[in-house]
C-alpha positions in Angstrom: 43.8 109.1 129.6 41.8 112.2 131.2 40.4 115.7 130.3 39.9 118.7 131.9 38.0 122.1 130.3 38.9 125.6 131.9 37.1 128.7 131.2 38.3 132.2 132.0 35.7 135.0 131.8 35.9 138.6 132.0 34.2 140.3 135.4 31.9 139.5 136.9 31.5 136.1 135.7 32.5 133.8 137.8 35.7 131.3 137.0 34.5 127.8 136.1 36.4 124.4 135.9 34.9 121.2 135.0 35.1 118.1 133.1 33.1 117.2 130.3 32.4 115.6 127.0 33.4 118.1 124.5 36.7 119.7 125.3 37.3 123.1 123.5 40.0 125.1 123.5 41.3 128.6 122.3 39.6 131.5 122.0 36.0 132.8 121.1 33.1 135.2 121.6 30.7 134.0 124.5 27.3 133.3 122.5 24.9 134.3 125.3 26.2 137.9 126.4 29.2 138.5 124.1 31.7 138.8 127.0 35.3 137.4 125.8 36.6 134.4 127.1 39.7 131.9 126.8 39.2 128.3 127.1 42.2 125.7 127.8 41.9 122.1 127.7 44.2 119.6 129.5 44.7 115.8 128.4 46.9 112.8 129.5 48.0 109.9 128.0 49.9 106.6 129.8 53.3 106.5 128.3 54.7 104.0 130.2 55.3 101.8 127.5 58.1 105.0 126.1 60.4 104.4 128.5 63.8 104.4 127.2 62.9 104.0 123.9 64.1 106.0 120.7 61.2 108.0 119.2 61.6 108.9 115.6 58.0 110.1 115.0 54.5 110.8 117.5 51.3 112.6 116.0 48.4 113.7 118.2 45.4 113.5 116.6 41.9 114.5 117.6 38.5 114.9 116.0 36.9 118.2 115.1 33.5 118.1 116.1 32.5 122.1 116.5 34.2 125.3 114.5 33.2 128.7 115.8 34.9 131.4 113.3 37.8 130.8 110.8 40.7 133.0 112.6 43.3 134.3 110.5 47.1 133.0 109.8 48.1 133.7 113.2 45.3 131.6 114.6 45.3 128.2 115.8 46.0 125.7 118.6 49.0 125.2 120.6 50.0 121.8 122.7 52.3 122.2 125.0 53.8 119.6 128.0 52.5 120.2 131.2 55.6 120.1 134.3 53.4 119.6 137.4 50.6 117.5 138.6 47.3 117.8 138.1 43.7 116.1 138.3 40.9 116.7 136.5 38.7 117.1 139.1 40.4 119.8 141.4 42.3 121.6 138.6 41.1 125.4 138.4 42.2 128.2 136.4 44.1 129.7 139.3 46.0 126.4 140.1 46.8 125.6 136.7 50.2 123.5 136.4 53.1 124.7 134.3 54.0 124.4 131.1 56.9 124.5 128.8 57.3 125.6 125.0 60.4 123.0 124.7 58.9 120.7 121.8 55.5 122.6 121.3 53.5 121.9 118.7 50.9 124.1 116.5 48.0 122.9 114.5 45.8 125.6 112.3 42.8 124.8 110.6 41.4 128.3 109.3 42.1 127.0 105.3 39.1 124.6 105.8 37.4 127.3 108.6 36.9 124.4 110.9 35.1 121.7 109.0 34.6 118.3 110.5 37.7 116.3 110.3 40.8 115.7 112.3 43.6 117.6 113.6 47.3 116.7 114.0 49.9 117.7 116.0 53.6 116.5 115.8 54.4 115.8 119.4 58.0 113.7 118.5 60.1 116.0 120.6 57.4 115.9 123.3 57.2 112.1 123.5 60.8 111.6 123.3 61.1 113.7 126.6 58.5 111.2 128.7 60.6 108.3 127.1 63.7 110.0 128.3 62.9 110.1 131.7 60.8 113.8 132.1 57.5 113.1 134.2 54.4 112.8 132.3 52.0 115.2 133.5 50.1 115.2 130.0 49.5 118.0 127.2 47.9 121.2 127.5 45.9 122.6 124.5 45.5 126.4 124.3 45.3 129.1 121.8 48.0 130.4 120.1 46.9 134.2 120.6 44.8 134.2 123.8 44.6 137.9 123.2 40.7 138.8 123.8 40.3 142.3 122.1 40.9 142.6 118.1 41.3 139.7 117.2 38.9 137.3 115.1 36.7 134.5 116.5 38.3 131.2 116.6 37.4 128.4 118.6 37.2 124.5 118.1 35.6 121.7 120.0 36.7 118.0 119.8 35.7 114.2 120.9 36.9 113.5 123.8 38.2 110.0 125.8 34.6 108.9 126.2 33.2 109.5 122.1 33.7 107.2 119.6 36.4 108.8 118.0 38.8 108.9 120.8 42.1 111.6 120.7 44.9 109.5 120.2 48.7 109.7 120.2 50.3 107.4 117.8 54.1 107.0 118.4 56.6 105.2 116.3 59.7 104.2 118.0 62.9 101.5 118.5 63.9 99.7 121.6 66.3 102.0 123.6 68.9 99.5 123.8 70.3 96.6 121.5 73.9 96.2 122.3 76.6 94.5 119.3 79.7 92.8 119.3 81.9 92.9 115.8 85.4 93.2 114.4 86.9 90.6 116.9 90.9 90.5 116.8 93.4 89.1 118.9 97.0 90.8 118.5 100.0 90.0 118.5 99.0 87.5 116.1 99.6 86.3 112.4 97.2 84.4 110.0 98.1 81.7 107.6 95.4 79.7 105.8 92.6 80.6 108.4 94.7 79.5 110.9 95.7 82.5 113.7 98.6 82.2 115.9 98.5 84.4 119.1 102.3 85.0 119.2 102.3 86.2 122.7 101.3 85.1 126.2 99.2 87.7 127.1 97.0 88.7 123.8 94.9 91.5 123.7 91.2 90.7 122.7 89.3 93.0 120.8 85.9 93.9 119.5 83.9 97.0 118.8 81.3 97.2 120.9 77.7 99.5 119.7 74.3 100.1 120.9 71.3 101.8 119.1 70.6 103.6 122.6 74.6 105.0 122.5 75.7 105.9 125.6 79.0 104.0 127.1 79.3 99.7 127.1 82.0 97.2 128.0 83.4 94.1 126.0 82.9 90.9 128.3 85.5 88.0 127.1 85.8 84.4 127.4 88.9 82.0 126.5 88.8 78.6 126.9 90.5 75.3 125.7 89.6 74.3 122.2 87.4 71.3 123.1 89.1 69.6 119.6 92.6 69.6 121.1 94.0 67.0 122.6 97.2 66.8 125.1 96.2 70.1 127.3 93.2 70.9 129.6 89.8 71.4 128.8 87.1 74.2 129.9 87.1 77.9 130.8 91.0 79.4 131.2 90.1 82.7 131.9 87.0 85.7 131.4 87.2 89.3 131.9 85.6 92.8 131.1 87.0 96.0 129.1 86.8 99.4 130.8 84.2 101.1 129.3 84.0 102.5 125.9 81.8 105.0 123.5 79.3 102.9 121.7 80.9 102.4 118.2 84.9 101.7 120.1 86.6 99.1 120.3 86.6 97.2 124.0 90.2 95.5 124.8 91.7 93.3 127.1 94.8 91.6 128.1 94.8 88.1 129.1 96.8 88.0 132.2 100.2 86.5 132.6 100.1 82.9 133.6 96.9 82.0 132.3 98.3 80.7 128.9 100.7 78.1 127.7 103.1 77.9 124.8 101.7 76.0 122.2 98.0 75.5 123.5 95.1 75.6 121.0 92.7 77.7 122.2 89.0 79.7 121.4 87.4 82.9 122.9 84.4 84.9 122.4 82.9 88.5 123.3 79.9 90.2 123.6 78.6 93.9 124.6 77.4 95.0 127.6 75.6 98.6 128.5 75.2 98.1 132.2 72.9 101.5 132.2 70.5 99.6 130.5 71.3 96.2 132.2 71.2 94.7 128.2 73.9 92.3 126.5 74.5 91.5 122.8 74.6 87.8 122.4 77.9 86.1 122.4 80.0 86.3 119.3 81.1 83.1 117.2 84.0 80.8 119.1 87.4 82.7 117.5 90.2 79.9 117.4 94.1 80.4 117.7 97.0 78.3 118.6 99.7 80.1 121.1 103.0 79.9 119.2 105.5 82.4 121.0 108.4 82.8 118.9 111.7 82.0 120.5 114.3 84.4 121.6 117.8 84.8 119.7 121.4 85.3 120.7 124.0 87.0 119.1 127.2 89.5 119.0 129.1 87.1 120.8 132.5 88.8 122.6 134.9 87.9 125.3 136.3 90.6 127.8 139.2 91.0 127.5 140.5 89.4 124.5 142.1 89.4 121.2 142.2 87.5 118.3 145.0 85.7 117.2 145.2 83.9 113.9 141.6 83.7 113.8 141.3 82.4 117.5 139.9 84.0 120.3 142.2 84.5 123.3 141.0 85.5 126.9 144.0 87.5 128.4 142.6 86.9 132.0 141.5 84.0 134.2 138.3 86.1 134.6 137.1 86.8 131.1 133.2 88.3 130.5 131.3 86.0 128.3 129.3 88.5 126.3 126.4 88.3 124.0 123.0 90.0 122.7 119.8 88.6 123.6 116.5 89.5 122.0 112.9 88.6 122.6 110.3 89.4 119.6 108.1 90.7 122.2 110.5 93.0 123.6 110.4 91.2 127.2 113.3 91.1 129.5 115.2 87.9 129.1 117.6 85.6 131.1 120.9 84.9 129.5 122.5 81.1 130.4 125.9 80.5 130.2 128.3 77.3 129.7 132.0 76.7 129.7 133.2 73.7 129.1 137.0 72.3 128.1 137.6 71.8 124.3 136.7 68.4 123.6 139.8 68.8 121.1 142.6 69.6 123.7 144.6 67.3 125.1 146.5 67.5 128.5 143.9 69.4 130.6 140.2 68.0 132.0 137.2 67.4 130.5 133.5 68.3 130.5 131.8 71.5 132.2 134.1 73.9 133.7 131.1 76.6 134.7 127.7 77.8 134.3 126.1 80.5 135.3 123.1 83.4 134.1 122.0 87.1 133.9 118.5 87.8 134.5 116.1 90.4 133.5 118.5 91.6 130.4 116.4 94.4 128.1 115.7 92.9 124.8 118.1 93.9 122.3 120.8 94.5 125.4 124.3 93.0 125.7 123.9 90.3 128.8 127.7 89.8 130.3 128.8 87.1 132.6 131.8 87.0 134.4 133.4 83.5 134.8 134.6 83.5 138.7 138.0 83.3 139.8 139.7 79.8 140.2 137.6 78.2 137.5 140.0 79.0 134.6 143.8 78.1 134.4 146.4 79.7 131.9 147.0 77.5 128.8 143.5 75.9 128.4 141.5 75.5 125.5 137.8 76.3 126.4 134.6 76.6 124.5 131.3 78.4 125.9 127.8 78.9 124.3 124.5 81.0 125.6 121.0 81.2 125.1 118.1 83.4 125.9 115.1 82.5 128.1 111.7 83.8 128.5 108.5 82.1 128.5 110.2 80.1 125.7 114.2 79.7 125.1 116.1 80.2 121.9 118.2 77.1 120.7 122.1 77.1 122.3 124.6 79.3 120.3 127.1 77.2 118.5 130.4 76.8 120.7 132.7 79.7 120.6 136.1 78.4 121.1 138.3 79.7 123.4 142.2 80.0 124.5 143.8 81.2 127.8 146.6 82.9 127.6 147.5 85.7 129.9 150.3 87.8 129.3 153.5 87.8 130.8 154.3 90.9 132.4 155.7 93.0 129.3 153.3 95.7 127.6 151.1 93.7 125.2 148.6 96.4 125.0 145.0 95.2 124.1 141.5 96.6 123.8 138.1 95.2 124.0 134.3 96.1 125.1 134.1 98.7 122.0 130.9 100.8 122.2 129.5 104.0 121.1 127.8 106.6 123.5 125.1 107.4 123.5 123.9 104.7 121.0 121.4 101.9 120.6 120.5 98.9 118.7 118.3 99.2 115.7 117.1 96.2 113.2 120.6 94.7 114.2 122.7 98.0 113.6 124.3 100.5 115.9 122.7 104.0 115.7 124.1 107.1 117.7 121.8 110.0 118.0 124.4 112.8 118.3 127.0 113.9 116.4 129.4 114.3 118.9 129.2 110.4 120.2 132.0 109.5 122.4 133.8 106.4 121.3 134.3 104.0 124.1 137.0 101.1 125.0 138.5 98.9 127.3 142.3 98.9 127.3 144.6 96.7 129.0 148.3 96.0 129.3 149.8 93.0 131.1 152.4 95.4 132.2 150.0 97.9 134.0 151.4 100.9 131.7 149.7 103.6 130.9 147.8 103.7 127.8 146.8 105.7 124.8 143.9 104.9 122.8 143.7 106.0 119.5 140.7 105.9 117.0 140.2 106.3 113.5 136.4 107.2 111.6 136.1 106.6 107.9 133.2 106.6 105.8 131.3 103.6 105.4 132.9 101.8 102.2 129.2 100.3 101.9 127.3 103.5 101.9 126.4 105.6 98.7 125.6 109.1 98.1 128.3 110.7 100.8 132.2 111.2 100.8 134.8 108.4 101.0 137.9 107.5 103.1 138.9 109.4 106.7 136.8 111.3 108.5 138.6 111.9 111.8 141.3 110.3 114.1 141.9 110.9 117.2 142.8 109.8 120.8 142.8 109.8 124.5 145.9 109.7 126.6 147.2 108.4 130.0 144.6 105.7 130.3 145.0 103.4 133.3 145.1 99.4 132.3 141.8 98.0 132.6 139.9 100.7 132.6 137.8 102.2 130.0 139.1 105.3 127.4 136.5 107.8 126.3 137.8 109.5 122.9 134.8 112.1 121.9 134.2 113.2 118.3 134.9 116.6 118.0 131.7 119.2 116.4 131.6 119.5 112.6 133.0 116.0 111.9 129.7 114.0 111.6 126.7 114.8 110.1 122.9 113.9 110.3 122.8 110.5 108.4 126.2 109.5 107.7 127.3 105.7 107.7 130.6 105.4 109.4 132.9 103.3 110.3 135.5 103.3 113.1 138.2 101.4 115.1 140.5 101.8 118.1 143.8 100.4 119.0 145.9 100.7 122.5 149.6 102.0 122.5 152.0 102.3 125.2 155.8 104.1 124.7 156.8 100.1 123.8 154.3 98.8 121.9 150.8 99.0 120.2 147.7 96.4 119.8 146.8 95.6 116.3 143.7 98.0 115.6 140.1 96.6 116.2 137.9 95.2 113.7 135.8 98.0 112.0 132.7 99.0 114.1 129.8 100.4 112.1 127.5 102.8 113.4 124.9 105.2 111.6 124.4 109.1 112.6 120.3 109.4 113.6 120.3 112.8 115.2 117.6 113.3 117.8 114.9 115.9 116.6 112.9 118.4 118.6 110.1 116.7 120.4 112.1 113.5 120.3 114.4 114.3 123.4 113.7 114.4 127.1 111.7 117.2 128.5 114.7 118.4 130.6 118.0 117.2 131.1 121.2 118.6 132.3 124.8 119.2 131.0 126.4 116.3 133.1 125.8 114.4 136.5 124.0 116.6 139.4 123.2 113.9 142.1 125.7 112.0 144.2 124.7 108.3 144.1 127.1 107.4 146.8 125.3 109.6 149.1 121.3 109.7 150.2 119.3 111.5 148.0 115.7 111.9 146.9 114.0 112.6 143.5 110.2 113.2 143.3 107.8 114.5 140.2 104.2 115.2 139.8 102.6 113.0 137.3 100.0 112.3 135.1 99.2 109.6 132.7 96.6 107.9 130.4 98.2 104.4 130.3 99.2 102.7 133.0 101.1 99.8 130.7 103.9 101.3 129.5 107.5 101.6 130.4 108.6 105.1 131.7 111.9 106.6 132.8 110.1 109.7 134.7 114.2 110.6 136.6 117.3 109.2 135.7 120.7 109.8 135.6 122.7 108.3 132.8 126.3 106.6 133.4 128.2 105.2 130.5 126.9 101.9 130.7 123.9 102.2 133.2 121.6 104.5 134.8 122.6 104.7 138.6 119.1 105.2 139.2 115.5 105.0 137.6 112.4 106.7 138.9 109.4 105.3 136.7 107.1 102.5 135.5 107.3 99.0 134.1 104.4 96.9 132.8 105.6 94.1 134.7 106.1 95.7 138.2 104.4 99.0 138.2 105.7 101.8 139.6 109.7 101.3 140.7 112.7 102.8 141.9 115.8 101.1 141.1 119.2 102.0 141.2 122.5 99.8 139.4 124.9 98.3 141.7 128.2 99.7 139.3 128.2 101.6 135.8 129.2 98.3 133.7 127.2 96.2 131.5 126.4 93.5 133.4 125.7 95.7 136.5 123.1 94.5 139.2 119.7 96.4 139.8 118.2 96.4 142.7 115.5 98.6 144.5 111.8 98.9 144.9 109.5 97.0 142.5 106.0 97.8 144.2 103.8 96.1 141.7 101.7 98.7 142.4 99.8 100.5 139.0 99.9 104.0 138.6 96.5 106.2 138.7 95.7 107.1 134.8 93.8 110.6 133.9 95.1 112.3 137.7 97.7 114.3 138.9 99.6 112.0 141.6 102.9 112.4 143.2 105.7 109.8 142.9 108.9 110.2 145.3 111.9 107.9 145.8 114.5 108.2 148.6 117.8 106.6 148.9 119.3 106.2 152.5 123.2 105.4 151.6 123.7 104.7 155.8 121.2 102.5 155.5 121.6 101.0 152.0 117.9 101.2 151.4 115.5 102.5 149.0 111.8 103.8 149.4 109.5 105.1 147.2 106.4 107.0 148.1 103.0 107.2 145.9 100.9 110.6 146.6 102.7 110.2 150.7 
């Protein structure tokens, strides 16, 4: 600690600067000649130990040894933080360093009129400034009021650094950085009897990170094989660090694909890290989990074209489409695998497998459709088929579905198949349409190739309560070519939001009519304002059989989601899609046809989109070259 003492006298007195044993501050009447003067004192403590701490209290204590005058309520000694360097040997009145009023403190002893004792200043704000990085150039003691005329005498002297009762700066503080980790969790997961089961191969690991110093922190995570598990590998599986979050926030990471295997027993831990202070918490306790991914499922088996005759499904051509709805608990795309073989109960035909095929990248909840190639089936055969869904795990094979091949003679035998509602989606196993005027879609066929009339009926679902009963509407579509899809739109004013209805269709020629299809259930759940796309056209605006380009300026705060930025919808598929997927990043894909089993091709860039910044995304299709290109900011 060092001291300096300055005195300013009115002319003709000289300016004096000197170090001394009894530093004095403030204003007093000079005893020897009666001239007023102003005195200031400078002092400095070594505060290196306060770097990056949190100051809760700081008190400057100085032993008062002399007092001249009692002053008044406006008198006192002010402590101010010095903002520039000085030395006790070179300091003069003219070269005094600057000070700041921020954090200044005042002490006043007019009540005791300066009796010997201790004066104290609250310097908590000043000490915190030094701890937070402000340069320590010490502090200055001066009178609260340095007016020379008309003020009562007020002057104090204190023991300096070379006295017995040295000035002291007592600081109470906590260390600036103490990261902590808490609230560890893994998801998606279930917990039964204290056993945690992770139901994904790419689970999210999360923990709350905090620090007494505040600021931002990251979570550091480690995953390894459970040492208690047998029949699997050992040691570390993966380690990763989360993005930075504010103190008290949740740090999250996702285990990358390809690191975990279904059935493994693992353990994981985490710690908090503060990069600004180069400090970390201790590692958390190990958290154990078993990886058990639920199997996907298959349902809603169909053959198209077909009809049910005496309880038996009859395919009416030699290249039917085998169809089933595939569902994944984690909503991931699936592969649908089909097998077709001779019915073991049939005689006079072959035995064993006839054909096997698969469809890849089927969205969870969507219908997978695989067409039996030409030349595999023969009219009159009895066959059976089954299907399973596959991702990282496989569903069991479905039960065998019996099928008879009976290609109609060239007579009028209308048939219907592939019934759909458009637009619609599957919700909890049921069909939901977001509009009051959906279209009822059906594939109509006639072996004789005649034009057909598609007739539709809609009625209240008899199982629904709190609504009407009986028929709501009947309509039709005429002159539909055999083998094509008929669309029968429901007119406005017939359906209301929330209705549960059922509907059916049949095909009619000038000679005969098919049987009515089975009743199909649908719920009307109208898309409300705010749920619809930002913008859409009333009809297609792009000829996708010609060259075209689409582009958009985008700003996202999440790079992990599935987003369709621009698409043009068809009856079954979107002819093109510009957007992002979790698995492939930015994409620009095109559909081979507007059918349920269409192939999607194009650009799967594996490039992650920028987040929290604007970027330009453009897709270009060159019809002549048959190529698709995707451009990011280019």
